[in-house]
C-alpha positions in Angstrom: -54.8 53.2 -153.9 -52.1 55.5 -152.4 -52.3 56.2 -148.7 -53.4 59.9 -148.9 -56.2 59.0 -151.4 -57.3 56.1 -149.2 -57.5 58.5 -146.1 -59.6 61.0 -148.1 -61.9 58.2 -149.3 -62.6 56.9 -145.8 -63.1 60.4 -144.4 -65.7 61.1 -147.0 -67.5 57.8 -146.2 -67.5 58.6 -142.5 -68.9 62.1 -143.1 -71.7 60.7 -145.3 -72.6 58.1 -142.6 -72.6 60.8 -139.9 -75.0 63.0 -141.9 -77.4 60.1 -142.3 -77.5 59.6 -138.6 -78.5 63.2 -137.9 -82.2 63.4 -137.1 -84.3 66.2 -138.7 -84.4 68.0 -135.3 -80.6 67.8 -134.9 -80.2 69.1 -138.4 -82.4 72.1 -137.8 -80.7 72.9 -134.5 -77.3 72.6 -136.0 -78.3 75.0 -138.8 -79.4 77.6 -136.2 -75.8 77.9 -134.9 -73.9 76.9 -138.0 -72.4 80.3 -138.5 -71.4 80.6 -134.8 -69.8 77.2 -134.9 -67.6 78.3 -137.8 -66.6 81.6 -136.3 -65.9 80.2 -132.8 -64.0 77.1 -134.0 -66.5 74.7 -132.4 -67.5 71.7 -134.5 -71.1 70.6 -134.8 -70.3 67.6 -132.7 -69.1 69.8 -129.9 -72.3 71.8 -130.2 -74.4 68.7 -130.2 -72.8 67.7 -126.9 -73.3 71.1 -125.2 -76.9 71.5 -126.3 -77.9 68.6 -124.1 -77.2 70.6 -121.0 -80.4 72.1 -119.7 -81.0 74.8 -117.1 -82.1 73.4 -113.8 -85.1 74.3 -111.7 -85.2 75.9 -108.3 -87.6 76.9 -105.6 -88.6 80.6 -105.7 -88.2 81.4 -102.1 -91.2 80.1 -100.1 -93.7 81.0 -102.7 -94.4 77.4 -103.7 -93.3 78.0 -107.2 -90.6 75.9 -108.8 -89.0 77.8 -111.8 -86.1 77.5 -114.2 -83.0 79.2 -112.8 -82.8 81.3 -115.9 -85.7 83.3 -117.4 -85.9 84.6 -121.0 -86.0 88.3 -120.6 -87.9 90.4 -123.1 -87.1 94.0 -122.0 -83.6 94.9 -123.1 -83.5 98.6 -123.9 -87.3 98.6 -123.4 -89.8 101.4 -123.1 -93.0 102.7 -124.6 -94.1 99.1 -125.4 -91.0 98.2 -127.3 -87.7 96.4 -126.7 -84.8 94.7 -128.5 -86.9 91.5 -128.4 -90.0 93.1 -130.1 -87.9 95.0 -132.5 -86.1 91.9 -133.8 -89.4 90.7 -135.2 -91.9 88.2 -133.8 -90.8 85.3 -136.1 -87.1 85.7 -135.2 -87.9 85.9 -131.5 -90.1 82.8 -131.5 -87.3 80.9 -133.3 -84.9 81.9 -130.5 -87.5 81.1 -127.8 -88.0 77.6 -129.3 -84.3 77.0 -128.9 -84.4 78.4 -125.4 -87.1 75.9 -124.7 -84.8 73.1 -125.8 -82.3 74.3 -123.2 -84.9 74.1 -120.5 -85.8 77.8 -120.4 -89.6 77.9 -120.1 -89.7 81.0 -117.8 -90.8 84.1 -119.7 -90.2 87.6 -118.2 -92.6 90.0 -120.0 -94.0 93.4 -119.3 -96.6 95.9 -120.6 -93.8 98.5 -120.9 -91.9 96.2 -123.3 -94.9 95.3 -125.5 -93.8 91.7 -125.2 -97.1 90.0 -124.3 -97.5 89.2 -128.0 -94.2 87.4 -128.0 -95.2 85.3 -125.0 -98.6 84.4 -126.5 -96.8 83.0 -129.6 -94.4 80.7 -127.7 -97.2 79.6 -125.3 -99.0 78.1 -128.4 -96.1 75.6 -128.5 -95.1 75.3 -124.8 -97.8 73.7 -122.6 -99.0 76.4 -120.2 -98.6 74.1 -117.2 -95.0 73.6 -118.1 -94.2 77.4 -118.4 -93.7 80.1 -115.8 -95.1 83.4 -116.9 -94.0 86.7 -115.2 -95.3 90.1 -116.2 -95.1 93.6 -114.8 -97.8 96.2 -114.7 -96.9 99.8 -115.4 -98.4 102.1 -112.7 -97.8 105.5 -114.3 -100.3 107.3 -116.6 -99.6 106.4 -120.3 -101.7 106.6 -123.4 -101.6 102.8 -123.6 -102.2 102.3 -119.9 -105.3 104.4 -119.0 -107.6 101.5 -117.8 -108.2 100.7 -114.2 -105.7 98.1 -112.7 -108.4 95.4 -112.9 -109.1 96.0 -116.5 -105.4 96.2 -117.3 -104.9 92.7 -115.8 -107.8 91.4 -117.9 -106.1 93.0 -121.0 -102.8 91.2 -120.0 -104.7 87.8 -120.0 -106.0 88.5 -123.5 -102.6 89.7 -124.8 -100.7 86.7 -123.5 -103.4 84.1 -124.1 -103.1 82.9 -120.5 -105.8 82.8 -118.0 -103.3 83.3 -115.2 -99.9 84.6 -114.2 -97.4 82.8 -112.1 -95.9 86.1 -111.1 -97.2 89.7 -111.6 -95.2 92.6 -110.3 -95.6 96.3 -109.9 -93.1 97.6 -112.4 -90.2 99.9 -111.5 -90.7 101.1 -108.0 -88.5 104.2 -107.5 -89.2 105.5 -104.0 -90.1 104.6 -100.4 -93.7 105.7 -100.8 -94.8 103.1 -103.3 -97.0 101.3 -100.8 -99.3 104.3 -100.5 -98.9 105.7 -104.1 -99.7 102.3 -105.7 -102.5 101.3 -103.4 -105.1 100.8 -106.1 -102.8 98.5 -108.0 -101.9 96.6 -104.8 -105.6 96.1 -104.1 -106.3 94.9 -107.7 -103.4 92.4 -107.6 -104.5 91.1 -104.3 -108.1 90.6 -105.5 -106.8 88.8 -108.6 -104.6 86.6 -106.4 -107.6 85.6 -104.4 -109.4 84.6 -107.6 -106.5 82.5 -108.8 -105.6 84.8 -111.7 -102.2 85.6 -110.1 -100.2 83.1 -108.1 -97.7 85.5 -106.6 -97.3 89.3 -106.4 -94.5 91.7 -105.8 -92.3 94.5 -107.2 -89.4 95.2 -109.4 -87.2 97.9 -107.8 -85.1 100.7 -109.3 -84.4 102.4 -106.1 -82.6 101.3 -102.9 -85.2 102.7 -100.5 -88.0 101.0 -102.6 -86.1 97.8 -102.3 -85.6 98.0 -98.6 -89.3 98.7 -98.2 -90.2 95.7 -100.2 -88.3 93.5 -97.8 -90.4 94.6 -94.9 -93.8 94.4 -96.7 -95.7 91.1 -96.1 -97.7 91.7 -99.2 -94.6 91.1 -101.4 -94.0 87.5 -102.4 -91.4 88.2 -105.1 -88.7 90.9 -105.6 -87.0 91.6 -108.9 -83.8 93.4 -108.1 -80.7 94.6 -109.9 -77.6 92.8 -108.8 -74.1 92.2 -110.1 -70.6 92.3 -108.5 -69.5 95.5 -110.4 -72.4 97.7 -109.2 -73.4 98.4 -112.8 -76.9 99.9 -113.3 -77.8 99.2 -109.7 -79.6 100.9 -106.8 -76.6 100.9 -104.4 -73.3 99.2 -104.0 -73.2 95.4 -104.6 -72.5 94.8 -100.9 -75.4 97.0 -99.8 -77.9 95.4 -102.2 -76.8 91.9 -101.5 -77.2 92.4 -97.7 -80.8 93.5 -98.4 -81.5 90.6 -100.7 -80.2 88.2 -98.0 -82.6 89.6 -95.5 -85.5 89.3 -98.0 -84.5 85.7 -99.0 -84.1 84.7 -95.3 -87.6 85.9 -94.7 -88.9 83.6 -97.5 -89.4 86.0 -100.3 -88.6 84.8 -103.8 -85.6 86.8 -105.3 -85.1 87.2 -109.0 -81.9 88.9 -110.2 -81.8 91.3 -113.1 -79.0 93.4 -114.8 -76.7 90.4 -114.1 -74.5 91.6 -117.0 -74.9 95.3 -116.2 -77.4 95.8 -119.1 -74.8 94.5 -121.6 -71.9 96.5 -120.2 -70.0 93.4 -119.3 -68.6 92.8 -122.8 -66.0 90.3 -121.8 -67.1 86.7 -121.2 -64.8 86.5 -118.2 -66.7 89.3 -116.5 -70.0 87.7 -117.2 -68.7 84.5 -115.8 -67.6 86.2 -112.6 -71.0 87.9 -112.2 -72.8 84.6 -112.5 -70.5 83.1 -109.9 -71.2 86.0 -107.6 -74.9 85.9 -107.9 -75.3 82.1 -107.8 -72.7 81.7 -105.1 -74.5 84.2 -102.8 -77.4 81.8 -102.3 -79.6 84.9 -101.9 -80.8 85.0 -105.5 -83.1 82.1 -106.5 -83.1 82.7 -110.2 -82.3 85.4 -112.8 -83.6 87.0 -115.9 -81.3 87.9 -118.8 -82.4 89.5 -122.1 -81.0 87.5 -125.0 -81.4 87.9 -128.8 -79.2 85.1 -130.2 -78.8 81.3 -129.6 -75.1 81.9 -129.0 -76.1 84.1 -125.9 -78.4 81.4 -124.7 -75.7 78.7 -125.1 -73.2 80.8 -123.1 -75.6 81.6 -120.3 -77.0 78.1 -119.9 -73.6 76.4 -120.1 -71.9 78.9 -117.7 -74.7 78.7 -115.2 -74.8 75.0 -115.1 -71.1 74.7 -114.9 -71.1 77.0 -111.9 -74.0 75.2 -110.2 -72.4 71.8 -110.6 -69.1 73.2 -109.2 
């Protein structure tokens, strides 16, 4: 047998042996990213190595919660009970959420405004509730789909998610320095639910700098969801101003969750996304973050980048 034909023969035998060694689980996961592997130039073996990297867990301030450092966001371009994640179809989202679970992401960031409780309910059929972190947000403005009392709305959330309790429930989108007074019925309802064990921690998501500063001073707030990135994209003030407030909040023991880390998708270059992650993680003022993702490739990039930065 001539040398070239001999090489081809042994390569073929090696490939057949390798395929036999693949478990069903590995084969399915490899299929999920097969197209990406071809277009990016990564081999399946390189993929198999990177997929073993899982997101780590961190303490969420002094709340007592330990959460994955990265949450699976469900609200990209969300509003009127819809988002990119609901529009992609429940089956497609669940497939992606399964893959996220394999990478250690069992932290689900939902909201009534996104209509994503149904998504969460489906993945919680497969992920044990005690191993998941469930965050949702209650919309506090009159809407045709939000006309119940705060207490009834919380009960509806429990039905929609299939979960008896929430690890984190936030007042959604506070936009002024008067939210303490304006949202008093919601604050009282969340406090009562917390006393009953229906909610573990409460707080606010902020879309206004004055609202954010007020949340830092409010002892009722356990958790703050804040917009932060080094470029000041889709934020409430400059990066330096917001980070200074987050430091004060974190130093006081509040749990800090970062959002808009990639500027709502405006950071189109991977290098900019990497720098943003370095900025947020390196600050030590943001415990964890939520990122809206719709593909396994995005999950791979986020998890691998975060853990590379964390491990230094």
